[in-house]
PDB file of the backbone (N, CA, C, O) and the ligand in Angstrom, with CONECT records:
HET     ZN  A 101       1
ATOM      1  N   MET A   1      68.783  64.809 132.236  1.00  0.00           N
ATOM      2  CA  MET A   1      67.552  64.775 131.523  1.00  0.00           C
ATOM      3  C   MET A   1      66.334  64.544 132.412  1.00  0.00           C
ATOM      4  O   MET A   1      66.360  63.649 133.257  1.00  0.00           O
ATOM      5  N   ILE A   2      65.319  65.290 132.253  1.00  0.00           N
ATOM      6  CA  ILE A   2      64.156  65.161 133.136  1.00  0.00           C
ATOM      7  C   ILE A   2      63.158  64.191 132.495  1.00  0.00           C
ATOM      8  O   ILE A   2      63.124  64.025 131.276  1.00  0.00           O
ATOM      9  N   CYS A   3      62.373  63.575 133.323  1.00  0.00           N
ATOM     10  CA  CYS A   3      61.365  62.648 132.833  1.00  0.00           C
ATOM     11  C   CYS A   3      60.014  63.316 132.662  1.00  0.00           C
ATOM     12  O   CYS A   3      59.833  64.486 132.999  1.00  0.00           O
ATOM     13  N   CYS A   4      59.065  62.546 132.128  1.00  0.00           N
ATOM     14  CA  CYS A   4      57.745  63.096 131.882  1.00  0.00           C
ATOM     15  C   CYS A   4      57.024  63.544 133.114  1.00  0.00           C
ATOM     16  O   CYS A   4      56.290  64.533 133.096  1.00  0.00           O
ATOM     17  N   LYS A   5      57.238  62.793 134.223  1.00  0.00           N
ATOM     18  CA  LYS A   5      56.571  63.150 135.453  1.00  0.00           C
ATOM     19  C   LYS A   5      57.056  64.504 135.967  1.00  0.00           C
ATOM     20  O   LYS A   5      56.269  65.336 136.418  1.00  0.00           O
ATOM     21  N   GLU A   6      58.375  64.702 135.888  1.00  0.00           N
ATOM     22  CA  GLU A   6      58.957  65.954 136.324  1.00  0.00           C
ATOM     23  C   GLU A   6      58.454  67.063 135.437  1.00  0.00           C
ATOM     24  O   GLU A   6      58.174  68.173 135.889  1.00  0.00           O
ATOM     25  N   CYS A   7      58.345  66.742 134.169  1.00  0.00           N
ATOM     26  CA  CYS A   7      57.779  67.733 133.192  1.00  0.00           C
ATOM     27  C   CYS A   7      56.434  68.206 133.697  1.00  0.00           C
ATOM     28  O   CYS A   7      56.202  69.414 133.764  1.00  0.00           O
ATOM     29  N   LEU A   8      55.538  67.299 134.057  1.00  0.00           N
ATOM     30  CA  LEU A   8      54.258  67.655 134.562  1.00  0.00           C
ATOM     31  C   LEU A   8      54.314  68.549 135.816  1.00  0.00           C
ATOM     32  O   LEU A   8      53.579  69.524 135.971  1.00  0.00           O
ATOM     33  N   ASP A   9      55.202  68.158 136.656  1.00  0.00           N
ATOM     34  CA  ASP A   9      55.368  68.915 137.900  1.00  0.00           C
ATOM     35  C   ASP A   9      55.846  70.308 137.672  1.00  0.00           C
ATOM     36  O   ASP A   9      55.497  71.240 138.397  1.00  0.00           O
ATOM     37  N   LEU A  10      56.680  70.442 136.616  1.00  0.00           N
ATOM     38  CA  LEU A  10      57.285  71.770 136.378  1.00  0.00           C
ATOM     39  C   LEU A  10      56.476  72.675 135.455  1.00  0.00           C
ATOM     40  O   LEU A  10      56.760  73.865 135.324  1.00  0.00           O
ATOM     41  N   LEU A  11      55.457  72.084 134.814  1.00  0.00           N
ATOM     42  CA  LEU A  11      54.751  72.782 133.790  1.00  0.00           C
ATOM     43  C   LEU A  11      54.168  74.157 134.228  1.00  0.00           C
ATOM     44  O   LEU A  11      54.272  75.161 133.523  1.00  0.00           O
ATOM     45  N   TYR A  12      53.559  74.135 135.415  1.00  0.00           N
ATOM     46  CA  TYR A  12      52.947  75.295 135.900  1.00  0.00           C
ATOM     47  C   TYR A  12      53.969  76.424 136.059  1.00  0.00           C
ATOM     48  O   TYR A  12      53.778  77.539 135.573  1.00  0.00           O
ATOM     49  N   ASP A  13      55.079  76.089 136.768  1.00  0.00           N
ATOM     50  CA  ASP A  13      56.055  77.084 137.003  1.00  0.00           C
ATOM     51  C   ASP A  13      56.725  77.534 135.708  1.00  0.00           C
ATOM     52  O   ASP A  13      57.137  78.688 135.588  1.00  0.00           O
ATOM     53  N   TYR A  14      56.839  76.595 134.706  1.00  0.00           N
ATOM     54  CA  TYR A  14      57.361  76.914 133.453  1.00  0.00           C
ATOM     55  C   TYR A  14      56.534  77.998 132.718  1.00  0.00           C
ATOM     56  O   TYR A  14      57.069  78.964 132.175  1.00  0.00           O
ATOM     57  N   LEU A  15      55.242  77.788 132.730  1.00  0.00           N
ATOM     58  CA  LEU A  15      54.340  78.710 132.014  1.00  0.00           C
ATOM     59  C   LEU A  15      54.310  80.086 132.782  1.00  0.00           C
ATOM     60  O   LEU A  15      54.084  81.136 132.180  1.00  0.00           O
ATOM     61  N   GLU A  16      54.541  80.035 134.106  1.00  0.00           N
ATOM     62  CA  GLU A  16      54.532  81.194 134.885  1.00  0.00           C
ATOM     63  C   GLU A  16      55.853  81.966 134.789  1.00  0.00           C
ATOM     64  O   GLU A  16      55.979  83.109 135.231  1.00  0.00           O
ATOM     65  N   GLY A  17      56.838  81.269 134.181  1.00  0.00           N
ATOM     66  CA  GLY A  17      58.149  81.822 134.090  1.00  0.00           C
ATOM     67  C   GLY A  17      58.951  81.850 135.414  1.00  0.00           C
ATOM     68  O   GLY A  17      59.829  82.687 135.625  1.00  0.00           O
ATOM     69  N   ASP A  18      58.604  80.907 136.273  1.00  0.00           N
ATOM     70  CA  ASP A  18      59.222  80.833 137.600  1.00  0.00           C
ATOM     71  C   ASP A  18      60.415  79.914 137.694  1.00  0.00           C
ATOM     72  O   ASP A  18      61.071  79.855 138.734  1.00  0.00           O
ATOM     73  N   LEU A  19      60.719  79.171 136.593  1.00  0.00           N
ATOM     74  CA  LEU A  19      61.833  78.275 136.652  1.00  0.00           C
ATOM     75  C   LEU A  19      63.193  78.959 136.361  1.00  0.00           C
ATOM     76  O   LEU A  19      63.221  79.974 135.665  1.00  0.00           O
ATOM     77  N   ASP A  20      64.273  78.442 136.861  1.00  0.00           N
ATOM     78  CA  ASP A  20      65.552  79.027 136.531  1.00  0.00           C
ATOM     79  C   ASP A  20      65.936  78.560 135.111  1.00  0.00           C
ATOM     80  O   ASP A  20      65.343  77.636 134.553  1.00  0.00           O
ATOM     81  N   GLN A  21      66.924  79.221 134.572  1.00  0.00           N
ATOM     82  CA  GLN A  21      67.263  78.987 133.191  1.00  0.00           C
ATOM     83  C   GLN A  21      67.617  77.550 132.849  1.00  0.00           C
ATOM     84  O   GLN A  21      67.240  77.020 131.804  1.00  0.00           O
ATOM     85  N   GLU A  22      68.365  76.931 133.780  1.00  0.00           N
ATOM     86  CA  GLU A  22      68.807  75.554 133.551  1.00  0.00           C
ATOM     87  C   GLU A  22      67.626  74.614 133.458  1.00  0.00           C
ATOM     88  O   GLU A  22      67.587  73.756 132.576  1.00  0.00           O
ATOM     89  N   THR A  23      66.671  74.758 134.343  1.00  0.00           N
ATOM     90  CA  THR A  23      65.522  73.917 134.358  1.00  0.00           C
ATOM     91  C   THR A  23      64.629  74.128 133.210  1.00  0.00           C
ATOM     92  O   THR A  23      64.063  73.190 132.649  1.00  0.00           O
ATOM     93  N   THR A  24      64.495  75.403 132.847  1.00  0.00           N
ATOM     94  CA  THR A  24      63.741  75.740 131.642  1.00  0.00           C
ATOM     95  C   THR A  24      64.303  75.093 130.378  1.00  0.00           C
ATOM     96  O   THR A  24      63.566  74.616 129.515  1.00  0.00           O
ATOM     97  N   LYS A  25      65.610  75.093 130.302  1.00  0.00           N
ATOM     98  CA  LYS A  25      66.323  74.517 129.161  1.00  0.00           C
ATOM     99  C   LYS A  25      66.089  73.021 129.125  1.00  0.00           C
ATOM    100  O   LYS A  25      65.769  72.458 128.078  1.00  0.00           O
ATOM    101  N   SER A  26      66.252  72.379 130.272  1.00  0.00           N
ATOM    102  CA  SER A  26      66.029  70.921 130.338  1.00  0.00           C
ATOM    103  C   SER A  26      64.596  70.574 129.889  1.00  0.00           C
ATOM    104  O   SER A  26      64.363  69.618 129.150  1.00  0.00           O
ATOM    105  N   LEU A  27      63.660  71.390 130.366  1.00  0.00           N
ATOM    106  CA  LEU A  27      62.261  71.144 130.034  1.00  0.00           C
ATOM    107  C   LEU A  27      61.989  71.291 128.512  1.00  0.00           C
ATOM    108  O   LEU A  27      61.241  70.521 127.909  1.00  0.00           O
ATOM    109  N   GLU A  28      62.624  72.299 127.945  1.00  0.00           N
ATOM    110  CA  GLU A  28      62.371  72.567 126.492  1.00  0.00           C
ATOM    111  C   GLU A  28      63.105  71.454 125.685  1.00  0.00           C
ATOM    112  O   GLU A  28      62.626  71.055 124.623  1.00  0.00           O
ATOM    113  N   GLU A  29      64.213  70.975 126.166  1.00  0.00           N
ATOM    114  CA  GLU A  29      64.851  69.837 125.480  1.00  0.00           C
ATOM    115  C   GLU A  29      63.981  68.602 125.570  1.00  0.00           C
ATOM    116  O   GLU A  29      63.904  67.824 124.620  1.00  0.00           O
ATOM    117  N   HIS A  30      63.336  68.418 126.686  1.00  0.00           N
ATOM    118  CA  HIS A  30      62.456  67.258 126.807  1.00  0.00           C
ATOM    119  C   HIS A  30      61.273  67.424 125.859  1.00  0.00           C
ATOM    120  O   HIS A  30      60.849  66.442 125.249  1.00  0.00           O
ATOM    121  N   PHE A  31      60.747  68.582 125.718  1.00  0.00           N
ATOM    122  CA  PHE A  31      59.577  68.782 124.807  1.00  0.00           C
ATOM    123  C   PHE A  31      59.963  68.442 123.351  1.00  0.00           C
ATOM    124  O   PHE A  31      59.128  67.977 122.574  1.00  0.00           O
ATOM    125  N   GLN A  32      61.232  68.680 122.997  1.00  0.00           N
ATOM    126  CA  GLN A  32      61.650  68.409 121.596  1.00  0.00           C
ATOM    127  C   GLN A  32      61.613  66.919 121.284  1.00  0.00           C
ATOM    128  O   GLN A  32      61.408  66.496 120.147  1.00  0.00           O
ATOM    129  N   ASP A  33      61.823  66.137 122.356  1.00  0.00           N
ATOM    130  CA  ASP A  33      61.825  64.709 122.103  1.00  0.00           C
ATOM    131  C   ASP A  33      60.594  63.943 122.577  1.00  0.00           C
ATOM    132  O   ASP A  33      60.544  62.714 122.537  1.00  0.00           O
ATOM    133  N   CYS A  34      59.624  64.696 123.016  1.00  0.00           N
ATOM    134  CA  CYS A  34      58.463  64.032 123.641  1.00  0.00           C
ATOM    135  C   CYS A  34      57.143  64.647 123.155  1.00  0.00           C
ATOM    136  O   CYS A  34      56.624  65.569 123.786  1.00  0.00           O
ATOM    137  N   PRO A  35      56.595  64.144 122.036  1.00  0.00           N
ATOM    138  CA  PRO A  35      55.326  64.642 121.540  1.00  0.00           C
ATOM    139  C   PRO A  35      54.188  64.613 122.516  1.00  0.00           C
ATOM    140  O   PRO A  35      53.391  65.551 122.516  1.00  0.00           O
ATOM    141  N   PRO A  36      54.044  63.565 123.382  1.00  0.00           N
ATOM    142  CA  PRO A  36      52.966  63.591 124.352  1.00  0.00           C
ATOM    143  C   PRO A  36      52.991  64.811 125.264  1.00  0.00           C
ATOM    144  O   PRO A  36      51.962  65.427 125.541  1.00  0.00           O
ATOM    145  N   CYS A  37      54.200  65.144 125.724  1.00  0.00           N
ATOM    146  CA  CYS A  37      54.307  66.307 126.613  1.00  0.00           C
ATOM    147  C   CYS A  37      54.062  67.618 125.852  1.00  0.00           C
ATOM    148  O   CYS A  37      53.529  68.558 126.440  1.00  0.00           O
ATOM    149  N   ILE A  38      54.423  67.713 124.601  1.00  0.00           N
ATOM    150  CA  ILE A  38      54.083  68.910 123.814  1.00  0.00           C
ATOM    151  C   ILE A  38      52.561  69.040 123.680  1.00  0.00           C
ATOM    152  O   ILE A  38      52.012  70.130 123.847  1.00  0.00           O
ATOM    153  N   SER A  39      51.885  67.931 123.379  1.00  0.00           N
ATOM    154  CA  SER A  39      50.417  68.063 123.228  1.00  0.00           C
ATOM    155  C   SER A  39      49.808  68.427 124.562  1.00  0.00           C
ATOM    156  O   SER A  39      48.823  69.163 124.621  1.00  0.00           O
ATOM    157  N   PHE A  40      50.392  67.911 125.640  1.00  0.00           N
ATOM    158  CA  PHE A  40      49.851  68.297 126.950  1.00  0.00           C
ATOM    159  C   PHE A  40      50.083  69.757 127.265  1.00  0.00           C
ATOM    160  O   PHE A  40      49.225  70.438 127.826  1.00  0.00           O
ATOM    161  N   LEU A  41      51.270  70.226 126.890  1.00  0.00           N
ATOM    162  CA  LEU A  41      51.614  71.611 127.087  1.00  0.00           C
ATOM    163  C   LEU A  41      50.633  72.510 126.356  1.00  0.00           C
ATOM    164  O   LEU A  41      50.206  73.540 126.877  1.00  0.00           O
ATOM    165  N   ASN A  42      50.285  72.108 125.147  1.00  0.00           N
ATOM    166  CA  ASN A  42      49.315  72.912 124.385  1.00  0.00           C
ATOM    167  C   ASN A  42      47.923  72.869 124.979  1.00  0.00           C
ATOM    168  O   ASN A  42      47.202  73.866 125.021  1.00  0.00           O
ATOM    169  N   THR A  43      47.573  71.686 125.434  1.00  0.00           N
ATOM    170  CA  THR A  43      46.216  71.519 126.141  1.00  0.00           C
ATOM    171  C   THR A  43      46.245  72.380 127.388  1.00  0.00           C
ATOM    172  O   THR A  43      45.300  73.121 127.657  1.00  0.00           O
ATOM    173  N   TYR A  44      47.310  72.287 128.140  1.00  0.00           N
ATOM    174  CA  TYR A  44      47.433  73.042 129.377  1.00  0.00           C
ATOM    175  C   TYR A  44      47.337  74.529 129.144  1.00  0.00           C
ATOM    176  O   TYR A  44      46.643  75.245 129.865  1.00  0.00           O
ATOM    177  N   LYS A  45      48.042  74.982 128.130  1.00  0.00           N
ATOM    178  CA  LYS A  45      48.057  76.386 127.741  1.00  0.00           C
ATOM    179  C   LYS A  45      46.606  76.919 127.472  1.00  0.00           C
ATOM    180  O   LYS A  45      46.174  77.949 127.990  1.00  0.00           O
ATOM    181  N   SER A  46      45.917  76.147 126.641  1.00  0.00           N
ATOM    182  CA  SER A  46      44.579  76.581 126.276  1.00  0.00           C
ATOM    183  C   SER A  46      43.618  76.485 127.455  1.00  0.00           C
ATOM    184  O   SER A  46      42.737  77.326 127.634  1.00  0.00           O
ATOM    185  N   THR A  47      43.814  75.417 128.268  1.00  0.00           N
ATOM    186  CA  THR A  47      43.011  75.311 129.495  1.00  0.00           C
ATOM    187  C   THR A  47      43.259  76.428 130.442  1.00  0.00           C
ATOM    188  O   THR A  47      42.328  76.980 131.028  1.00  0.00           O
ATOM    189  N   THR A  48      44.518  76.772 130.602  1.00  0.00           N
ATOM    190  CA  THR A  48      44.861  77.858 131.521  1.00  0.00           C
ATOM    191  C   THR A  48      44.247  79.154 131.054  1.00  0.00           C
ATOM    192  O   THR A  48      43.748  79.951 131.848  1.00  0.00           O
ATOM    193  N   LYS A  49      44.292  79.352 129.741  1.00  0.00           N
ATOM    194  CA  LYS A  49      43.726  80.563 129.180  1.00  0.00           C
ATOM    195  C   LYS A  49      42.233  80.636 129.449  1.00  0.00           C
ATOM    196  O   LYS A  49      41.717  81.674 129.861  1.00  0.00           O
ATOM    197  N   ILE A  50      41.536  79.517 129.211  1.00  0.00           N
ATOM    198  CA  ILE A  50      40.145  79.490 129.428  1.00  0.00           C
ATOM    199  C   ILE A  50      39.811  79.745 130.914  1.00  0.00           C
ATOM    200  O   ILE A  50      38.880  80.485 131.233  1.00  0.00           O
ATOM    201  N   CYS A  51      40.575  79.129 131.792  1.00  0.00           N
ATOM    202  CA  CYS A  51      40.399  79.316 133.218  1.00  0.00           C
ATOM    203  C   CYS A  51      40.539  80.789 133.633  1.00  0.00           C
ATOM    204  O   CYS A  51      39.740  81.330 134.397  1.00  0.00           O
ATOM    205  N   ARG A  52      41.578  81.395 133.097  1.00  0.00           N
ATOM    206  CA  ARG A  52      41.872  82.785 133.447  1.00  0.00           C
ATOM    207  C   ARG A  52      40.697  83.712 132.942  1.00  0.00           C
ATOM    208  O   ARG A  52      40.289  84.668 133.602  1.00  0.00           O
ATOM    209  N   ASN A  53      40.217  83.361 131.775  1.00  0.00           N
ATOM    210  CA  ASN A  53      39.198  84.202 131.197  1.00  0.00           C
ATOM    211  C   ASN A  53      37.831  84.070 131.918  1.00  0.00           C
ATOM    212  O   ASN A  53      37.041  85.011 131.987  1.00  0.00           O
ATOM    213  N   THR A  54      37.606  82.866 132.441  1.00  0.00           N
ATOM    214  CA  THR A  54      36.304  82.610 133.024  1.00  0.00           C
ATOM    215  C   THR A  54      36.364  82.602 134.542  1.00  0.00           C
ATOM    216  O   THR A  54      35.674  83.389 135.191  1.00  0.00           O
ATOM    217  N   LEU A  55      37.178  81.727 135.119  1.00  0.00           N
ATOM    218  CA  LEU A  55      37.216  81.575 136.528  1.00  0.00           C
ATOM    219  C   LEU A  55      38.298  82.307 137.259  1.00  0.00           C
ATOM    220  O   LEU A  55      38.319  82.384 138.488  1.00  0.00           O
ATOM    221  N   ASN A  56      39.211  82.852 136.459  1.00  0.00           N
ATOM    222  CA  ASN A  56      40.350  83.538 137.031  1.00  0.00           C
ATOM    223  C   ASN A  56      41.163  82.636 137.999  1.00  0.00           C
ATOM    224  O   ASN A  56      41.587  83.056 139.076  1.00  0.00           O
ATOM    225  N   GLN A  57      41.349  81.407 137.562  1.00  0.00           N
ATOM    226  CA  GLN A  57      42.238  80.488 138.354  1.00  0.00           C
ATOM    227  C   GLN A  57      42.910  79.551 137.429  1.00  0.00           C
ATOM    228  O   GLN A  57      42.455  79.322 136.308  1.00  0.00           O
ATOM    229  N   VAL A  58      44.005  78.998 137.895  1.00  0.00           N
ATOM    230  CA  VAL A  58      44.831  78.067 137.082  1.00  0.00           C
ATOM    231  C   VAL A  58      44.806  76.675 137.707  1.00  0.00           C
ATOM    232  O   VAL A  58      45.272  76.459 138.826  1.00  0.00           O
ATOM    233  N   GLU A  59      44.273  75.788 136.980  1.00  0.00           N
ATOM    234  CA  GLU A  59      44.175  74.450 137.501  1.00  0.00           C
ATOM    235  C   GLU A  59      44.052  73.416 136.380  1.00  0.00           C
ATOM    236  O   GLU A  59      43.366  73.662 135.387  1.00  0.00           O
ATOM    237  N   ILE A  60      44.688  72.299 136.524  1.00  0.00           N
ATOM    238  CA  ILE A  60      44.597  71.236 135.460  1.00  0.00           C
ATOM    239  C   ILE A  60      43.324  70.359 135.835  1.00  0.00           C
ATOM    240  O   ILE A  60      43.251  69.765 136.911  1.00  0.00           O
ATOM    241  N   PRO A  61      42.386  70.325 134.925  1.00  0.00           N
ATOM    242  CA  PRO A  61      41.266  69.490 135.192  1.00  0.00           C
ATOM    243  C   PRO A  61      41.706  68.054 135.344  1.00  0.00           C
ATOM    244  O   PRO A  61      42.582  67.595 134.611  1.00  0.00           O
ATOM    245  N   GLU A  62      41.114  67.336 136.282  1.00  0.00           N
ATOM    246  CA  GLU A  62      41.549  65.973 136.565  1.00  0.00           C
ATOM    247  C   GLU A  62      41.507  65.076 135.362  1.00  0.00           C
ATOM    248  O   GLU A  62      42.363  64.215 135.160  1.00  0.00           O
ATOM    249  N   ALA A  63      40.462  65.308 134.552  1.00  0.00           N
ATOM    250  CA  ALA A  63      40.255  64.460 133.346  1.00  0.00           C
ATOM    251  C   ALA A  63      41.448  64.582 132.408  1.00  0.00           C
ATOM    252  O   ALA A  63      41.947  63.583 131.889  1.00  0.00           O
ATOM    253  N   ILE A  64      41.895  65.799 132.197  1.00  0.00           N
ATOM    254  CA  ILE A  64      43.026  66.035 131.282  1.00  0.00           C
ATOM    255  C   ILE A  64      44.342  65.373 131.833  1.00  0.00           C
ATOM    256  O   ILE A  64      45.125  64.760 131.107  1.00  0.00           O
ATOM    257  N   ARG A  65      44.504  65.546 133.131  1.00  0.00           N
ATOM    258  CA  ARG A  65      45.717  64.963 133.771  1.00  0.00           C
ATOM    259  C   ARG A  65      45.681  63.426 133.608  1.00  0.00           C
ATOM    260  O   ARG A  65      46.682  62.802 133.255  1.00  0.00           O
ATOM    261  N   GLU A  66      44.524  62.851 133.869  1.00  0.00           N
ATOM    262  CA  GLU A  66      44.450  61.376 133.721  1.00  0.00           C
ATOM    263  C   GLU A  66      44.667  60.938 132.288  1.00  0.00           C
ATOM    264  O   GLU A  66      45.315  59.922 132.041  1.00  0.00           O
ATOM    265  N   THR A  67      44.128  61.702 131.332  1.00  0.00           N
ATOM    266  CA  THR A  67      44.326  61.425 129.892  1.00  0.00           C
ATOM    267  C   THR A  67      45.890  61.435 129.587  1.00  0.00           C
ATOM    268  O   THR A  67      46.428  60.535 128.942  1.00  0.00           O
ATOM    269  N   LEU A  68      46.501  62.419 130.053  1.00  0.00           N
ATOM    270  CA  LEU A  68      47.935  62.562 129.759  1.00  0.00           C
ATOM    271  C   LEU A  68      48.699  61.401 130.420  1.00  0.00           C
ATOM    272  O   LEU A  68      49.581  60.823 129.784  1.00  0.00           O
ATOM    273  N   LEU A  69      48.404  61.061 131.612  1.00  0.00           N
ATOM    274  CA  LEU A  69      49.107  59.967 132.272  1.00  0.00           C
ATOM    275  C   LEU A  69      48.947  58.663 131.508  1.00  0.00           C
ATOM    276  O   LEU A  69      49.849  57.827 131.445  1.00  0.00           O
ATOM    277  N   LYS A  70      47.745  58.526 130.924  1.00  0.00           N
ATOM    278  CA  LYS A  70      47.478  57.348 130.167  1.00  0.00           C
ATOM    279  C   LYS A  70      48.342  57.358 128.841  1.00  0.00           C
ATOM    280  O   LYS A  70      48.930  56.353 128.440  1.00  0.00           O
ATOM    281  N   VAL A  71      48.366  58.540 128.219  1.00  0.00           N
ATOM    282  CA  VAL A  71      49.183  58.656 127.049  1.00  0.00           C
ATOM    283  C   VAL A  71      50.621  58.355 127.288  1.00  0.00           C
ATOM    284  O   VAL A  71      51.280  57.664 126.511  1.00  0.00           O
ATOM    285  N   LEU A  72      51.134  58.927 128.467  1.00  0.00           N
ATOM    286  CA  LEU A  72      52.525  58.700 128.798  1.00  0.00           C
ATOM    287  C   LEU A  72      52.785  57.227 129.031  1.00  0.00           C
ATOM    288  O   LEU A  72      53.839  56.722 128.646  1.00  0.00           O
ATOM    289  N   LYS A  73      51.843  56.520 129.657  1.00  0.00           N
ATOM    290  CA  LYS A  73      51.997  55.162 129.945  1.00  0.00           C
ATOM    291  C   LYS A  73      52.050  54.341 128.654  1.00  0.00           C
ATOM    292  O   LYS A  73      52.861  53.427 128.505  1.00  0.00           O
ATOM    293  N   ASP A  74      51.164  54.698 127.735  1.00  0.00           N
ATOM    294  CA  ASP A  74      51.124  54.000 126.447  1.00  0.00           C
ATOM    295  C   ASP A  74      52.446  54.222 125.646  1.00  0.00           C
ATOM    296  O   ASP A  74      52.906  53.365 124.891  1.00  0.00           O
ATOM    297  N   HIS A  75      52.992  55.377 125.859  1.00  0.00           N
ATOM    298  CA  HIS A  75      54.197  55.862 125.227  1.00  0.00           C
ATOM    299  C   HIS A  75      55.397  55.085 125.669  1.00  0.00           C
ATOM    300  O   HIS A  75      56.450  55.177 125.039  1.00  0.00           O
ATOM    301  N   LYS A  76      55.280  54.322 126.728  1.00  0.00           N
ATOM    302  CA  LYS A  76      56.360  53.469 127.277  1.00  0.00           C
ATOM    303  C   LYS A  76      57.588  54.347 127.538  1.00  0.00           C
ATOM    304  O   LYS A  76      58.632  54.164 126.912  1.00  0.00           O
ATOM    305  N   VAL A  77      57.460  55.266 128.430  1.00  0.00           N
ATOM    306  CA  VAL A  77      58.549  56.199 128.779  1.00  0.00           C
ATOM    307  C   VAL A  77      59.631  55.473 129.590  1.00  0.00           C
ATOM    308  O   VAL A  77      59.349  54.668 130.477  1.00  0.00           O
ATOM    309  N   ASP A  78      60.855  55.792 129.248  1.00  0.00           N
ATOM    310  CA  ASP A  78      61.949  55.238 130.048  1.00  0.00           C
ATOM    311  C   ASP A  78      62.019  55.815 131.430  1.00  0.00           C
ATOM    312  O   ASP A  78      61.612  56.954 131.656  1.00  0.00           O
ATOM    313  N   ASN A  79      62.508  55.075 132.315  1.00  0.00           N
ATOM    314  CA  ASN A  79      62.584  55.329 133.747  1.00  0.00           C
ATOM    315  C   ASN A  79      61.289  55.843 134.262  1.00  0.00           C
ATOM    316  O   ASN A  79      61.164  56.115 135.456  1.00  0.00           O
TER     317      ASN A  79
HETATM  318 ZN    ZN A 101      57.554  63.799 128.237  1.00  0.00          ZN2+
END
């Protein structure tokens, strides 16, 4: 089972379709049990879309990343 931090690290590759099947499956299983990561995924998706449409680049704004990390901390994630 992967943790939330790994989730964050893998998110970009996941959305790009660069992960292998096993990792993708682990990630999707994590999403099923982790609402904060789902909401981050959705935020990331829309942010990515906006970036592509305007700046033609993919990047997580620092503010969003910090917000998520705070959420995860409050969520009291195991390990
Ligand atoms: Zn998570």
